[in-house]
Steps between C-alpha positions, in 0.01 A plus 500: 500500500613847425581731793538874526854588394699815572581716204791455272629851413199726525431759765139408583291177512131554428250232596133551407181300505122542503208339665163481308139465605282401199165554663595871589720556196756644732869437563789608712852565377795461736852615436823466703829675396822364663870589481781255453502397867110439496421812693167661411521815297131545454175305517156559346157344514221630281135386483341520159137485379366421153772246415341251255742200534790344691724577207416867505567509878854364430564745225383789720739381777793479253425846362476644846828345604686642199335837537589505876872442398487780250340736748767420756774551220608137509659411173674176577278223617403139495125433500322178600124440473335167528740216472450129430461452868370732779826451690689764301244766546328384821517815721366735240229245403387490862496878518273520197259250667496702824444825305208371312338378830550842651426698188796714583764733340833596646840614385799505729863593446768293683224317685216255469172474681475291818353210305765520240772502754354185659496338149864593437600348831313177399665493152873452557583507130523873514804483737756307293868536588707675244765288323 
């Protein structure tokens, strides 16, 4: 199974995902930006309405992640959305699920919400030793 991997030679790793509710046509995008050591640079959860499909929800999450990097003037990045397994993107997937339950929006610099912090502690893949 594929696991989260630290970046090769880029400045920022961007993980993004989306949760989708078909009966409400709503989704929640979640984004985590991390530096080479795995420290959080920024985090964002955004609830969306009028999203017609799970595919659209994933596209919106990807576009938001890339726009967030542009807005923060990040030009060197490695992006990872859904992977073949949930292991590689587990924390951000859980954030999206929690965000859609709470119908919430937040953006934090150099920090994450209390729920996100708890998820990061549970997901040790973020804290890999440097070679």
